[in-house]
Backbone as a ProteinNet text record, in pm:
[ID]
protein_1_A
[PRIMARY]
XXXXXXXXXXXXXXXXXXXXXXXXXXXXXXXXXXXXXXXXXXXXXXXXXXXXXXXXXXXXXXXXXXXXXXXXXXXXXXXXXXXXXXXXXXXXXXXXXXXXXXXXXXXXXXXXXXXXXXXXXXXXXXXXXXXXXXXXXXXXXXXXXXXXXXXXXXXXXXXXXXXXXXXXXXXXXXXXXXXXXXXXXXXXXXXXXXXXXXXXXXXXXXXXXXXXXXXXXXXXXXXXXXXXXXXXXXXXXXXXXXXXXXXXXXX
[TERTIARY]
16869.7	16907.1	16809.9	16896	16833.1	16729.8	16630.3	16519.9	16503.1	16566.1	16588.8	16542.7	16476.5	16483.8	16583.1	16610.6	16702.1	16645.6	16734.2	16686.8	16637.4	16543.8	16480.5	16636.2	16656.7	16687.8	16634.1	16703.5	16638.3	16619.4	16510.4	16459.1	16556.9	16609.8	16693.2	16654.4	16688.5	16676.3	16614.4	16545.3	16496.7	16576	16624.3	16777.4	16733.9	16782.4	16745.1	16794.8	16723.4	16848.7	16968.4	17044.2	17139.1	17098.5	17213.5	17209.2	17152.7	17280.4	17207.6	17025.9	17013.5	16868.5	16784.1	16812.5	16701.2	16676.3	16864.9	16823.2	16700.6	16715	16700.7	16512.4	16470.2	16324.3	16253.9	16349.9	16277.9	16229.4	16269.5	16221.8	16079.6	16121	16103.2	15965.2	15986.9	15915.5	15938.9	15868.7	15925.5	15917.4	15743.5	15803.1	15770.3	15947.5	16004	16111.7	16164.3	16281.4	16280.3	16061.5	16041.7	16053.3	15963.3	15951.1	16101.4	16196.7	16284.9	16399	16321.9	16369.3	16365.1	16267.4	16206.1	16375.1	16426.8	16475	16607.1	16619.8	16801.1	16731.6	16772.8	16699.2	16914.1	16924.7	17056.8	17030.2	17055.7	17000.1	17139.5	17280.4	17423.1	17423.7	17377.9	17353.2	17301.2	17175.1	17147.7	17173.2	17186.6	17236.9	17414.6	17432.9	17558.8	17527.2	17474.3	17391.6	17323.2	17318.4	17178.4	17317.3	17381.2	17546.5	17672.1	17641.3	17739.7	17695.3	17516.1	17530.5	17464.1	17432.9	17380.2	17546.2	17640.4	17787.2	17802.5	17748.4	17747.3	17679.7	17571.9	17474.2	17552	17553	17677.5	17780.1	17840.7	17985.8	17930.7	17832.8	17735.7	17750.5	17644.9	17641.6	17770.7	17883	17897.3	18022.3	18076.6	18096.6	18092	17942	17869.2	17744.8	17767.1	17618	17707.3	17733.6	17804	17711.2	17803.4	17688.3	17638.3	17731.9	17662.3	17574.6	17561.1	17446.8	17291.1	17353.8	17245.6	17120.4	17257.3	17208	17162.1	17191.6	17091.5	16972.6	16952.2	16830.3	16720.4	16802.3	16677.4	16692.1	16694.6	16660.6	16554.1	16598.4	16550.5	16353.3	16312.1	16222.6	16208.9	16282.9	16250.7	16227.5	16119.9	16153.8	16207.9	16241.6	16289	16454.9	16510.9	16637.8	16672.2	16557.9	16511.4	16529.8	16480.5	16475.2	16657.7	16723.8	16816.9	16914.5	16951.6	17092.2	17201.7	17264.4	17341.2	17439.6	17498.8	17653.9	17554.4	17447.7	17359.5	17353.5	17338.8	17291.4	17405.4	17529	17627	17734.7	17637.4	17736.1	17648	17450.7	17456.5	17505.2	17463	17488.3	17647.2	17711.9	17890.7	17841.9	17761.9	17729.8	17685.6	17544.5	17455.2	17529.8	17616.2	17728.5	17800.1	17846.1	17998.1	17850.8	17732.6	17692.9	17601	17580.4	17467.8	17607.6	17755.6	17796.6	17918.3	17957.9	17994	17857.6	17762.7	17664.4	17581.3	17626	17594.6	17644.9	17841.5	17945.1	17962.9	17848.5	17795.6	17676.9	17647.1	17491.6	17465.9	17532.7	17520.3	17473.4	17578.7	17561.4	17337.8	17358.3	17204.7	17127.5	17118.2	17069.1	16995.6	17132.1	17137.7	17024.5	17050.6	16997.9	16845	16833.1	16682.4	16632.1	16684.3	16642.3	16601.8	16663.5	16690.9	16583.6	16502.6	16460.2	16324.3	16337.1	16173.4	16105.5	16253.9	16273.6	16174.8	16189	16210.2	16029.4	15986.5	15879.4	15764.2	15816.4	15693.5	15633.4	15792.5	15791.4	15697.8	15772	15602.3	15497.8	15433.7	15329.8	15240.6	15326.7	15299.2	15297.1	15422.1	15402.6	15275.6	15269.4	15139.5	15017.1	14987.5	14818.5	14792.5	14883.7	14801.5	14868	15017.4	15070.5	15084.3	15173.4	15210.5	15338.4	15420	15559.7	15656.6	15734.4	15781.4	15918.8	16051.3	16161.5	16235.2	16327.3	16384.6	16445.4	16525.8	16673.1	16552.6	16446	16301.8	16299	16218.1	16167.7	16317.9	16444.7	16524.1	16584.1	16573.2	16577.7	16446	16337.2	16211.5	16233.4	16326.3	16316.4	16420.5	16492.1	16667	16672.5	16558.6	16525.3	16408.1	16277.7	16183.1	16241	16334	16392.7	16480.3	16529.5	16628.5	16535	16443	16388.9	16438.5	16519.7	16539.3	16658.8	16703.1	16891.5	16830.3	16712.6	16655.1	16664.5	16556.1	16566.5	16756.6	16804.2	16900.6	16940.4	17007.6	17078.9	16969.4	16848.5	16800.5	16845.9	16811.8	16883.7	17071.6	17099	17304.3	17263.1	17165.4	17174.1	17095.6	16992.3	16964	17048.8	17136.4	17280.9	17400.6	17436.8	17580.4	17447.3	17313.6	17230.8	17262	17182.9	17105.2	17172.9	17119.1	17140.1	17168.4	17284.9	17359.4	17269.4	17237.2	17187.5	17029.1	16921.1	16820.5	16799.3	16935.6	16850	16812	16735.9	16672.3	16658.2	16762.8	16794.4	16637.7	16558.4	16383.4	16363.9	16315	16252.9	16313.1	16475.4	16567.4	16529.1	16408.3	16258	16162.5	16168.4	15971.6	15898.4	15873.5	15861.8	15724.4	15692.5	15602.2	15477.7	15362.9	15304.3	15389.5	15429.6	15477.2	15602.1	15668.1	15786	15738	15576.5	15578.3	15546.7	15492.7	15465	15548.3	15503	15605.7	15614.7	15713.2	15794.8	15783.2	15818	15779.6	15611.4	15601.6	15421.1	15295.1	15345	15269.3	15284	15173.4	15223.1	15320.5	15394.9	15506.4	15414.7	15299.1	15252.5	15217.5	15116.4	15071.5	15204.3	15268.5	15409.1	15469.5	15520.1	15587.2	15443.4	15422.8	15235	15233.3	15218	15189.2	15295.5	15399.2	15476.9	15576.8	15492.7	15516.7	15429.2	15319.7	15255	15407.2	15471	15612.8	15582.9	15591.4	15616.4	15706	15762.7	15897.6	15864.8	15823.2	15721.6	15622.6	15555.4	15436.1	15469.7	15611.9	15636.9	15675.9	15787.8	15891.9	15743.8	15633.4	15517	15473.9	15452	15408	15479.6	15624.7	15661	15716.7	15692.9	15680.6	15589	15514.2	15361.1	15337.1	15378.9	15432.6	15503.1	15620.9	15759.5	15672.7	15628	15577.7	15427.3	15397.8	15287.3	15316.9	15415.9	15479.7	15533.2	15573.3	15671.1	15612.7	15459.6	15379.2	15356.4	15361.8	15313	15177.2	15237.3	15067.2	15014.2	15067.2	15019.4	14927.8	14914.2	14767.1	14711	14883.1	14811.2	14871.5	14724.3	14653.9	14784	14801.8	14898.9	14813.2	14702.7	14664.8	14670.2	14649.6	14633.7	14765.1	14855.9	15021.6	15007.6	14982.5	15001.1	14929.9	14844.2	14758.4	14823.1	14851	14882.4	14967.7	15116.9	15182.8	15224.4	15058.2	15088.5	14995.9	14906.2	14864.4	14979.3	15097.1	15195.1	15318.2	15316.4	15363.9	15293.1	15179.2	15117.3	15124.5	15117.9	15103.2	15226.8	15366.9	15443.9	15493.9	15489.3	15458.6	15356.6	15288.1	15186.4	15249.2	15328.5	15397.8	15507.7	15601.9	15730.9	15671.5	15517.4	15464.5	15393.4	15474.7	15374.9	15462.7	15583.5	15715.9	15744.1	15720.9	15777.4	15669.7	15615.1	15496.7	15519	15597.3	15586.9	15702.7	15823	15964.6	15902.6	15867.4	15815.2	15905.7
10590.8	10503.7	10421.8	10276.8	10208.1	10118.3	10113.6	10005.7	9892	9898.9	9717.2	9623.8	9531.5	9426.1	9340.9	9213.3	9139.2	9038.5	8995.4	8850.2	8717.3	8610.4	8540.3	8423.3	8359.2	8229.9	8143.5	8066.8	7998.8	7873.7	7837.1	7688.2	7541.5	7503.8	7375.4	7281.7	7189.8	7104.7	6933.8	6871.6	6800.2	6697.7	6608.7	6591.6	6409.8	6315.4	6162.2	6089.3	5996.1	5838.5	5855.2	5836	5721.5	5567.8	5488.5	5337.8	5265	5290.6	5181.3	5286.8	5378.3	5389.9	5386.6	5323.3	5269.8	5100.2	5070.7	4933.8	4931.5	4945.3	4950.7	5010.2	5067.1	5143.4	5036.7	4896.3	4832.3	4693.9	4738.5	4653.6	4635.2	4819.6	4891.2	5045.9	5054.8	5150.7	5180.2	5071.6	5022.5	5165	5309.1	5348.1	5429.8	5446.4	5589	5565.4	5436.7	5331.6	5341.9	5335.3	5352.5	5518.7	5577.1	5670.9	5791.1	5765.8	5803.6	5710.6	5617.2	5623.3	5682	5719.7	5865.4	5946.2	5996.3	6088.7	5986.3	5865.1	5823.3	5667.3	5565.4	5486.4	5350.7	5416.8	5315.2	5182.9	5075.1	4907.6	4797.9	4935.2	4818.5	4768.2	4873	4794.4	4706.7	4720.8	4612.3	4446.5	4448.6	4355	4311.5	4374.8	4351	4301.5	4279.4	4314.4	4110.4	4128.9	3969.1	3897.6	3913.5	3824.8	3795.1	3888.4	3834.2	3734.1	3753.3	3699.6	3528.4	3539.9	3380	3359.2	3466.1	3365.8	3263.9	3348	3232	3135.6	3148	3017.4	2866.3	2937.8	2875.8	2803.4	2860.3	2771.3	2708.8	2744.6	2647.5	2504.4	2497.6	2392	2291.8	2329.6	2320.7	2252.9	2281.5	2257.2	2182.1	2205.6	2144.2	2054.1	2067.1	1930.1	1877.8	1911.6	1822.1	1854	1864.5	1910	1745.6	1683.7	1519.4	1499.2	1545.1	1459.2	1580.8	1683.3	1762.7	1730.1	1720	1579	1518.4	1396.2	1241	1285.6	1354.1	1389.5	1422.6	1556.4	1635.5	1492	1359.1	1292.4	1136.9	1199	1069	1014.6	1151.1	1104.6	1148.7	1132.9	1113.6	941.1	907.4	815.7	767.8	895.2	826	841.7	877.4	816.9	657.9	682.1	566.9	451.9	470	360.6	334.8	481.9	420.1	343.7	237.1	175.5	283.8	161.9	226.6	275.4	251.9	328.7	497.1	481.6	648.5	664.6	657.1	675.6	777.4	674.9	779.2	881.6	847.7	921.7	1054.9	1062.9	1149.2	1220.6	1136.6	1222.8	1334.3	1267.4	1326.2	1479.5	1446.6	1565.8	1713.6	1652.9	1715.7	1741.7	1720.9	1786.5	1935.5	1834.1	1946.8	2053.3	2068.1	2163.6	2244.7	2200.5	2246.4	2365.7	2288.2	2381.6	2447.9	2465	2577.9	2620.5	2623.3	2697.9	2785.2	2736.2	2812.6	2963.6	2915.4	3002.8	3079.9	3098.2	3216.4	3198.6	3223.5	3234.4	3426	3519.8	3671.4	3678.1	3605.5	3624.6	3635.7	3478.5	3425.7	3537.5	3573.7	3685	3781.6	3866.2	3918.3	4000	3886	3841	3877.7	3749.4	3714.8	3849.8	3971.5	4083.3	4141.3	4186.8	4188.7	4165	4004.8	3988.2	4012.6	4004.6	4036.7	4177	4278.1	4426.9	4456	4393.1	4397.2	4371.6	4267.5	4236.8	4300.6	4300	4419.7	4527.9	4641.6	4710.6	4758.1	4644.2	4610.1	4604.6	4566.5	4470.8	4610.3	4704	4808.8	4956.7	4958.2	5067.8	5080.1	4957.7	4941	4935.2	4785.7	4804.2	4948	4946.4	5020.8	5200.1	5189.4	5313.4	5380.6	5295.8	5380.6	5489.1	5456	5508.6	5500.7	5360.2	5324	5358.5	5379.4	5395.2	5270.7	5187.5	5036.5	5048.1	5129.5	5159.6	5181.9	5224.8	5244	5133.3	5003.8	4887.3	4758.3	4793.6	4720.4	4748.4	4899.2	4887.5	4852.3	4882	4833.8	4646.9	4621.2	4413.4	4390.2	4526.3	4492.6	4508.9	4597.5	4665.7	4532.1	4596.7	4407.8	4294.6	4320.7	4108.3	4125.8	4214.5	4176.2	4113.5	4128.3	4004.5	3847.8	3800.9	3688.8	3669.7	3763.6	3738.7	3758.7	3782.5	3695.3	3503	3511.8	3366.4	3281	3309.2	3216.9	3273.2	3349.6	3339	3247.9	3239.8	3156.9	2964.6	2968.5	2855.4	2835.5	2946.2	2891.8	2824.6	2879.7	2861	2763	2696.5	2594.8	2486.1	2525.5	2373.6	2391.3	2561.9	2454.9	2437.1	2390.2	2356.6	2240.8	2206.6	2104.8	1979.1	1864	1753.5	1806.6	1791.4	1811.7	1746.3	1638.3	1476.5	1518.6	1567.5	1629.9	1765.9	1769.6	1932.7	1884.9	2029.8	2009.8	2135.2	2143	2249.3	2352.3	2224.2	2365.9	2416.9	2345	2337.7	2375.9	2403	2483.1	2464.7	2578.4	2633.3	2601.2	2554.8	2604.3	2674.5	2772.3	2917.4	2883.6	2787.8	2748.3	2629.6	2548	2458.7	2302.3	2308	2216.1	2178.8	2232.5	2175.5	2105.8	2046.3	1959.4	1834.1	1887.1	1797	1650.7	1501.4	1445	1366.2	1431.5	1456.9	1359	1174.4	1090	1076.8	1055.6	1050.5	1094.9	1297.6	1330.7	1400.9	1458.4	1433.8	1573.6	1485.1	1621.9	1786	1769.7	1906.4	2015.8	1899.8	1967.8	2045.7	1924.3	1989	2130.9	2106.5	2239.8	2363.2	2327.9	2476.6	2512.2	2428.5	2448.5	2551	2489.1	2576.8	2701	2675.7	2883.9	2977.7	2936.9	2990.2	2953	3066.5	3056.5	3233.4	3225.9	3407.7	3488.4	3414.1	3535.8	3568.4	3466.5	3542.1	3628.8	3539.9	3648.5	3840.5	3833.8	3964.2	4070	4014.4	4065.4	4122	3994.5	4037.6	4135.5	4188.8	4288	4454.8	4399.8	4528.9	4513.8	4478.4	4493.8	4578.1	4490.1	4629.5	4754.7	4795	4876	4985	4899.5	4999.1	5077.9	4961.9	4955.1	5094.5	5121.5	5209.1	5321.9	5332	5453.3	5517.4	5485.8	5471.5	5496.4	5484.4	5498.3	5681.2	5715.4	5796.8	5916.1	5962	6064	5999	5853.5	5782.3	5726.6	5702.8	5613.6	5549.4	5457.3	5302.5	5289.8	5237.3	5164.4	5080.2	5039.5	4935.6	4841.1	4816.2	4723.2	4677.3	4703.9	4627.4	4588.3	4663.6	4646.9	4559.7	4502.4	4324	4218.2	4242.2	4164.9	4147.9	4207.1	4231.8	4157.5	4121.8	4132.3	3910.5	3932.4	3784.1	3715.8	3750.7	3684.3	3596.8	3735.4	3711.1	3549.5	3582	3485.8	3335.4	3359.4	3226.4	3137	3241.2	3182.9	3077.3	3183.5	3159.9	3000.4	3008.5	2870.2	2749.5	2797.1	2692	2646.8	2736	2659.9	2566	2603.8	2539.6	2447.4	2442.7	2261.2	2172.6	2242	2114.7	2058.1	2141.1	2092.2	1968.6	2011.1	1944.1	1792.5	1798.4	1645	1599.1	1663.7	1596	1521.4	1589.1	1491.2	1413.3	1362.8	1227.1	1252.8
18506.5	18553.8	18443.4	18362.8	18319.1	18342.8	18292.8	18282.5	18237.1	18172.8	18066.9	18166.5	18148.8	18227.5	18178.3	18237.7	18234.9	18226.5	18086.4	18008.8	18133.2	18100.3	18201.1	18115.7	18270.6	18192.3	18129.3	18046.4	18002	18022.2	18016.7	18143.4	18050.8	18157.6	18114.1	18080.9	18006.4	17942.7	18021.3	18055.2	18082.6	18116.6	18216.9	18152	18170.1	18085.6	18123.3	18192.9	18134.3	18312.1	18236.2	18302.5	18336.8	18259	18174.8	18204.6	18340.8	18442	18554.2	18561.9	18573.8	18631.6	18516.2	18343.7	18326.9	18347.9	18325	18427.4	18494.3	18685.9	18721.8	18789.5	18649	18667.3	18590.8	18469.6	18339.8	18466.7	18588.5	18729.9	18780.6	18866.3	18928.7	18897.2	18731	18720	18566.6	18517.3	18324	18256.6	18272.5	18229.6	18220.8	18281.5	18290.3	18190.6	18186.5	18121.6	17963.4	17943.6	17778.4	17739	17868.7	17834.9	17757.4	17852	17814.6	17679.2	17624.6	17506.1	17389.4	17433.6	17316.4	17309.7	17355.2	17391.3	17398.4	17442.1	17331.9	17284	17179.8	17164.2	17191.4	17263.4	17294.9	17379.3	17261.9	17292.8	17441.7	17406	17378.1	17539.3	17637.1	17796.6	17812.4	17777.3	17845.7	17721.7	17635.9	17501.9	17621.2	17638.8	17672.3	17846.1	17961	18011.6	18055.2	17878.2	17872.2	17805.6	17711.3	17681.6	17793.8	17948.1	17995.4	18097.2	18113.9	18215.8	18101.6	17986.6	17955.4	17859.9	17869.6	17869.3	18040.8	18140.5	18225	18265.4	18208.9	18261.3	18129	18007.8	17919	18000.8	18009.2	18144.9	18259.5	18285.4	18443.9	18402.6	18264.4	18224.2	18179.7	18082.5	18005.3	18157.6	18265.5	18291.3	18459.8	18483.2	18598	18544.3	18503.3	18352	18266	18161	18071	17970.7	17827.4	17711.1	17685.2	17698.6	17672.7	17748.4	17856.7	17954.4	17909.2	17827.5	17796.5	17692	17578.4	17426	17514.8	17607.7	17597.6	17662.7	17809.1	17869.3	17690.8	17619.9	17513.9	17406.4	17373.9	17288.9	17363.6	17481.9	17514.8	17563.6	17512.6	17454.6	17312.3	17247.4	17069	17016.3	17029.5	16940.8	16826.9	16747.4	16633.7	16638.3	16780.9	16770.8	16915.3	16951.6	17094.7	16939.5	16852.2	16670.6	16617.6	16655.9	16525.1	16608.2	16549.4	16585.8	16659.2	16742.6	16843.4	16795.3	16651.9	16582.9	16569.7	16495	16453.9	16547.8	16680.4	16800.4	16841.8	16809	16844	16790.7	16665.1	16572.6	16619.2	16621.8	16666.3	16792.4	16898	17036.8	17011.1	16927.5	16953.7	16833.9	16700.8	16668.4	16795.8	16840.4	16846.7	17029.6	17052	17167.3	17142.7	17023.4	16963.1	16937	16867.9	16833.3	16955.8	17079.1	17123.4	17207.7	17265	17280.5	17238.6	17149.1	17043.4	16994.7	17006.3	16904.3	17143.4	17194.5	17347.7	17373.2	17328.6	17351.8	17307.2	17105.2	17046.1	17055	17165.3	17209.9	17172.7	17208	17193.9	17121.5	17055	16841.9	16796.6	16861.5	16822	16876.3	17019.8	17087.9	16970.5	16926.6	16885.9	16722.7	16700	16570.3	16551.9	16636.9	16717.5	16718.3	16816.1	16846.4	16717.9	16669	16524.4	16441.9	16425.8	16343.3	16393.8	16543.8	16627.1	16617	16632.3	16598.9	16497.3	16359.4	16193.6	16272.8	16301.6	16270.5	16422.9	16482.8	16555.6	16522.9	16461.2	16380.3	16278.7	16195.7	16068.8	16127.6	16258.9	16280.8	16270.2	16451.1	16451.2	16405.7	16313.9	16225.1	16153.8	16026.1	15927.7	15935.3	16118.6	16137	16216.9	16355.6	16396.2	16404.2	16309.6	16291.6	16402.1	16500.1	16549.2	16555.1	16397.3	16354.5	16491.6	16463	16560.5	16465.9	16527.6	16425.6	16448.1	16434.9	16376.8	16538.5	16545.4	16676.5	16808.5	16804.9	16967.4	16960.5	16818.3	16874.2	16966.2	16874.7	16932	17082.2	17114.5	17263.3	17371.1	17272.3	17359.5	17383.6	17285.8	17336.2	17369.7	17395.7	17505.6	17611.8	17640.2	17765.3	17808.5	17730.3	17809.3	17812.6	17756.6	17809.1	17943.2	17935.6	18082.6	18222.1	18222.9	18325	18234.7	18154.1	18151.3	18170	18238.7	18331.2	18407.2	18528.9	18577.8	18629	18518	18531.9	18455.7	18355.5	18372.2	18490	18628.6	18742.1	18764.9	18820.8	18873.2	18851.9	18720.4	18650	18701.5	18677.1	18739.5	18899.3	18944.7	19090.1	19115.5	19029.6	19048.5	19007.2	18856.5	18856.8	18976.7	19029.5	19130.5	19252.8	19293.7	19444.7	19411.2	19224.8	19253.4	19207.6	19201.4	19074.4	18906.6	18888.1	18751.5	18665	18684.7	18597.6	18599.5	18653.5	18651.2	18535.6	18489	18414.9	18313.2	18313	18144.1	18111	17952.4	17932.6	17896.7	17844.6	17769.3	17886.7	18009.3	18075	18216.5	18238.5	18372.4	18518.4	18546.1	18700.1	18656.8	18764.2	18819.4	18755.5	18664.9	18609	18556.4	18494.2	18420.4	18455	18424	18500.8	18384.1	18309.4	18223.4	18316.8	18439.2	18453.7	18536.3	18561.2	18682.1	18577.6	18466.4	18429.4	18362.2	18313.2	18296.5	18158.1	18143.4	18032.3	17905.9	17982.9	17943.1	17884	17968.7	17934.6	17831.3	17849.5	17836.9	17652.7	17624.6	17511.1	17442.2	17390.5	17343.3	17272.3	17210.4	17220.1	17311.8	17360.1	17542.3	17604.7	17666.6	17694.3	17661.3	17552.6	17425.1	17503.7	17443.1	17446.5	17546.8	17707.6	17800.7	17859.4	17813	17895.3	17863.7	17758.1	17700	17825.7	17879.7	18003.6	18135.7	18089.7	18179.5	18257	18355.3	18386.1	18385.4	18328.8	18261.4	18176.1	18060.4	17930.7	17927	18018.5	18076.1	18042.5	18174.8	18283.7	18075.3	18025.2	17909.9	17845	17767.4	17715.3	17764	17872.6	17901.4	17959.4	17980.4	17959.9	17803.7	17696.4	17535.6	17529	17541.6	17533.1	17565.5	17710.6	17749.6	17670.4	17613.7	17558.5	17425.4	17326.3	17243.2	17216.9	17321.5	17359.4	17400.7	17413.4	17478.4	17425.3	17324.1	17224.2	17063.9	17099.4	16972.5	16947.4	16839.8	16788	16822.9	16941.4	17035.2	17144.6	17098.6	17221.4	17187	17071.9	16992.4	17040.7	17028	17071.7	17249.8	17211.8	17365.5	17466.2	17559	17615.4	17625.4	17641	17641.6	17513.3	17407.2	17268.3	17275.7	17272.5	17211.8	17264.9	17385.7	17495.7	17471.6	17452.8	17371.1	17157.9	17137.4	16992.2	16996	17114.7	17146	17242.8	17298.7	17364.2	17224.8	17176.7	17003.7	16957.3	16897.7	16781.6	16878.3	17005.1	17106.6	17091.7	17086.5	17086.2	17006.9	16860.8	16733.2	16662.5	16780.5	16767.6	16791.8	16949.4	17065	17009.3	16926.9	16855.3	16785.3	16682.2	16567.8	16604.4	16685.5	16778.9	16881.5	16926.4	16983.1	16885.9	16743.3	16638.5	16616.6	16585.1	16487.5	16628.4	16710.2	16809.1	16819.4	16822.5	16838.5	16707.6	16579.3	16447.8	16432.1	16502.4	16555.1	16580.9	16709	16795.1	16917.3
[MASK]
+++++++++++++++++++++++++++++++++++++++++++++++++++++++++++++++++++++++++++++++++++++++++++++++++++++++++++++++++++++++++++++++++++++++++++++++++++++++++++++++++++++++++++++++++++++++++++++++++++++++++++++++++++++++++++++++++++++++++++++++++++++++++++

């Protein structure tokens, strides 16, 4: 009789998450989604979801609010616009309305371009300053999955447009998710209003997810989650301070 020992079955490789699981886990167990990016750096599904919801939001604004009303609201607090002659105001309103309308429907392109730029900046910051060794494709996947809470913000905005008064719609601050929403836009400092609006619930949520994603995907987990979150928060505040300063200069 043969005494040969039969070979043991090879251990099955761990199965990764499906795309629906990745999406769901981003909200309920984000570490699982970011762990799975080690296996697969795909980013097109969250980008596609973001693009679809963004297009729905633009369509709701176009049909329920109207881009002419959006533009009039944006320039209502601009001293330079109010001081311009009526014919100049009318030309500016027409040009801005066309720009916002067609630019809005091209939002998906802008989202992708912005994500590419953001991925490059964060990859440079974390790789050169903290030796995280994160690839560009991984950084892009982290950004799109971490940005998924913005879909909830867009859906809430759509609901507020459909259920509320379209005449009071504020494109830059459409729903009550930050302290600036409750400020008087006409009386408050433009710098203060723009900066306070930075402390948004969804922005903070995205910052935390970005920090988790970059920490989990760093080389040998050398990057702490708290360090990554603080780094991204500082970069975000610098960007918002610059934007608030520009808003104040424009008047």
